[in-house]
C-alpha positions in Angstrom: -0.2 0.3 -0.1 2.8 2.3 0.9 3.9 1.5 -2.5 1.0 2.8 -4.0 1.5 6.4 -2.6 5.0 6.5 -3.8 4.0 6.0 -7.6 3.3 8.6 -10.5 -0.2 7.7 -10.6 -1.0 8.5 -7.0 0.5 12.1 -7.6 -1.6 12.8 -10.7 -4.6 12.1 -8.3 -3.4 14.3 -5.7 -2.9 17.0 -8.5 -6.4 16.6 -9.8 -7.8 16.6 -6.4 -6.2 19.6 -5.7 -7.3 21.4 -9.0 -11.0 20.3 -8.5 -11.3 21.4 -4.7 -9.8 24.4 -6.1 -12.3 25.1 -8.5 -15.3 24.4 -5.9 -13.6 26.5 -3.5 -13.7 29.7 -6.1 -16.8 28.8 -7.2 -18.3 28.9 -3.8 -16.5 32.1 -2.8 -18.5 33.5 -5.9 -21.8 32.0 -5.4 -21.3 29.9 -8.6 -21.2 26.3 -6.9 -24.0 24.6 -8.3 -22.7 25.6 -12.0 -19.3 24.8 -11.1 -19.7 20.8 -12.6 -21.2 22.7 -15.6 -18.2 25.2 -16.0 -15.9 22.1 -15.5 -17.8 20.0 -18.2 -17.3 23.0 -20.5 -13.4 23.5 -19.6 -12.8 20.1 -20.8 -15.4 20.1 -23.9 -14.6 23.4 -25.3 -11.3 22.3 -27.0 -13.3 19.4 -28.2 -15.7 21.4 -29.7 -13.3 23.7 -31.4 -11.8 20.8 -33.3 -15.1 19.2 -34.3 -16.0 23.0 -35.9 -12.7 23.2 -37.6 -13.1 19.6 -38.9 -16.6 20.6 -40.1 -15.7 23.9 -41.4 -12.7 22.1 -43.6 -15.2 19.5 -44.7 -17.7 22.1 -46.1 -14.5 23.9 -47.9 -13.5 20.7 -49.5 -17.0 20.1 -50.9 -17.5 23.6 -51.8 -14.0 23.3 -53.9 -15.0 20.1 -55.4 -18.5 21.5 -56.4 -16.5 24.8 -57.8 -14.3 22.2 -59.8 -17.0 20.5 -61.3 -18.9 23.6 -62.4 -15.4 24.8 -64.3 -15.2 21.4 -66.0 -18.8 21.6 -67.5 -18.1 24.9 -68.2 -14.6 24.1 -70.3 -16.5 21.2 -72.0 -19.0 23.7 -73.3 -16.4 26.2 -74.2 -14.7 23.4 -75.9 -17.7 22.3 -77.8 -18.4 26.0 -78.7 -15.0 26.4 -80.2 -14.9 23.5 -82.1 -18.2 24.8 -83.9 -16.5 28.4 -84.4 -13.4 26.4 -86.1 -16.0 24.5 -88.4 -17.5 27.5 -89.4 -14.1 29.4 -90.2 -13.2 26.0 -92.4 -16.3 26.4 -94.4 -16.3 30.0 -95.1 -12.7 29.4 -96.0 -13.7 27.2 -98.5 -17.0 29.0 -99.7 -14.5 32.2 -100.3 -12.2 30.3 -102.4 -14.8 28.8 -104.4 -16.4 32.1 -104.8 -13.1 33.3 -106.1 -12.7 30.7 -108.2 -16.3 30.9 -109.9 -15.8 34.7 -110.5 -12.5 33.4 -112.9 -14.8 30.6 -114.3 -17.0 33.2 -115.6 -14.6 33.9 -117.9 -13.5 30.6 -118.8 -17.2 30.0 -119.7 -17.3 32.8 -122.3 -15.0 30.6 -124.4 -16.7 27.2 -123.9 -20.4 27.7 -122.7 -21.4 24.3 -122.9 -19.0 22.6 -120.8 -19.8 21.4 -117.3 -17.5 22.2 -115.0 -16.9 20.7 -110.9 -14.9 22.7 -108.6 -12.5 20.9 -106.7 -9.7 21.3 -104.3 -6.5 19.5 -104.1 -6.4 17.1 -100.7 -3.1 14.9 -101.5 0.1 15.0 -103.1 2.8 11.9 -103.7 6.2 13.1 -102.8 7.6 10.5 -104.6 5.9 11.6 -107.9 8.4 13.8 -109.7 5.9 15.0 -112.0 3.4 16.7 -109.8 0.5 14.5 -109.5 -2.3 15.5 -107.1 -5.5 13.8 -105.5 -8.8 15.7 -105.5 -11.7 16.0 -103.5 -14.4 15.2 -106.0 -15.2 11.4 -107.0 -17.8 9.4 -109.4 -20.7 10.7 -106.9 -19.8 14.3 -108.3 -19.9 13.4 -112.1 -16.3 12.7 -111.9 -15.0 10.1 -114.3 -11.5 9.1 -115.8 -10.4 11.3 -118.9 -11.9 14.3 -117.5 -10.1 17.1 -118.1 -8.2 19.6 -115.1 -7.9 23.2 -115.6 -6.7 26.1 -113.4 -8.8 28.8 -112.3 -7.8 30.9 -115.2 -8.1 27.8 -117.7 -5.0 26.5 -118.0 -4.7 22.9 -118.6 -3.2 20.8 -115.9 -3.5 17.4 -116.5 -6.2 14.6 -116.5 -8.1 12.4 -114.1 -6.9 8.8 -114.3 -8.6 7.3 -111.2 -11.6 7.7 -109.6 -13.4 6.7 -106.4 -16.9 7.7 -104.9 -15.0 10.9 -103.2 -12.1 11.5 -104.7 -9.8 10.9 -108.3 -6.1 11.2 -108.9 -4.7 13.3 -111.5 -1.9 12.7 -113.9 -0.3 16.1 -114.9 1.1 17.4 -118.3 4.4 17.1 -116.8 4.4 13.5 -116.6 6.0 11.8 -119.8 2.6 9.5 -120.2 0.4 12.2 -120.8 -0.7 13.4 -124.3 -2.9 15.9 -125.9 -3.3 17.1 -129.2 -1.8 20.7 -129.4 -1.3 23.7 -131.8 0.7 26.8 -131.8 -1.8 29.5 -131.9 0.1 31.7 -134.2 1.9 29.4 -136.7 -1.2 26.7 -136.3 1.7 24.3 -136.4 0.1 21.0 -134.8 2.2 18.5 -132.4 1.6 16.5 -129.1 1.7 17.7 -125.7 3.4 15.7 -123.3 5.7 15.7 -120.2 9.6 15.1 -120.4 11.9 13.7 -117.2 14.2 16.3 -118.9 12.2 19.4 -118.2 9.6 18.4 -115.2 12.0 19.5 -112.7 11.6 23.1 -113.9 7.7 22.7 -114.2 7.9 22.7 -118.1 6.5 20.2 -120.6 7.1 19.8 -124.6 5.3 20.0 -127.6 6.7 17.2 -130.1 6.3 16.3 -133.4 6.9 19.8 -134.9 8.7 20.3 -138.2 12.3 20.7 -138.2 12.2 24.0 -139.7 9.1 25.2 -137.1 8.6 28.8 -137.2 7.5 28.7 -133.3 9.2 30.9 -131.5 9.7 31.9 -127.7 6.6 33.5 -126.4 3.9 32.1 -128.7 0.9 30.4 -126.9 0.0 26.8 -126.8 -3.4 25.5 -126.7 -5.5 22.2 -127.4 -6.9 21.2 -130.6 -9.6 18.8 -129.2 -8.5 16.0 -131.7 -9.0 12.7 -129.9 -11.9 13.6 -128.0 -10.3 13.7 -124.6 -9.8 17.3 -124.2 -12.1 20.1 -125.5 -10.9 22.6 -128.4 -8.7 26.1 -127.6 -7.7 25.1 -123.9 -4.8 27.2 -122.7 -1.6 25.6 -121.9 1.4 27.7 -121.8 3.7 29.8 -123.9 7.0 28.5 -125.9 10.3 29.1 -124.2 12.6 27.5 -127.1 12.7 25.3 -129.9 14.9 22.4 -129.5 15.8 19.4 -132.3 14.3 16.2 -131.4 17.0 13.2 -131.2 15.9 11.8 -134.6 17.0 15.1 -136.2 13.8 14.8 -138.4 11.8 17.3 -136.0 11.9 20.0 -133.4 10.0 20.2 -130.2 8.9 23.0 -128.2 9.9 23.6 -124.6 6.4 24.9 -122.9 6.0 27.0 -119.6 2.6 26.1 -118.4 0.5 28.9 -117.7 -0.4 27.3 -114.1 1.8 25.4 -112.1 0.7 21.6 -111.7 3.0 21.4 -108.7 1.5 24.2 -106.8 -2.0 24.3 -107.6 -4.5 24.5 -104.6 -7.8 24.6 -106.2 -9.0 23.4 -109.8 -11.8 22.8 -111.9 -12.7 19.5 -113.6 -14.5 19.6 -117.0 -17.1 16.7 -116.8 -19.0 17.6 -120.2 -18.2 19.5 -123.2 
């Protein structure tokens, strides 16, 4: 028993008892003895109440932030949808503007051949391995496009011919390609030949008019146009201007090197002649 009075537990009990007696004595001296237990309980519980209040306020704050973030995310999604719609409208506007500009040029082209039917088309692809500038257009069989349809620029210059068609697109072989052939004539001298591509001149964006007479009168600056012979290309399509006249390897004829009026390697918008 004696050992118990020497322990720290007993000392704590004594301190608590003294503390309680002190509180009771203070309450008795001030006439608040009956309220002492309540005040004592308040002293003990106040720290717990503060902690509980802080936790409650923190939870409310966290919930408020969570709902606020949710609202911000919803608003961002709405703004992204609106931005996507605006971007699409800008794309449509740009296309319509480009087509309107092109159709102004088409009005001049139709003065030459008012019976022809034209389809507006944009270049949507190029083969980087094609040294002759072949390209793909965004119009196909559902738009009335067919193989052997002629391709012209906005200013009416011959660019090439359709060689492949699917439902929504078509591939074009340009006048720079050695396999391209169209009957042509020098407008000033009326000398006939074959418009075709050449590996010797394609890198410079040029083609040739072959099978001219050895003593041809063609000279630099002469205009070359199509004759319509063969039924693939309409007559009187502009092609380009003669840059020089060179003898062919056979020595029996000459060729005129032509600079096309429109460069098939850089063109962005064209017209497809579907009927003429």
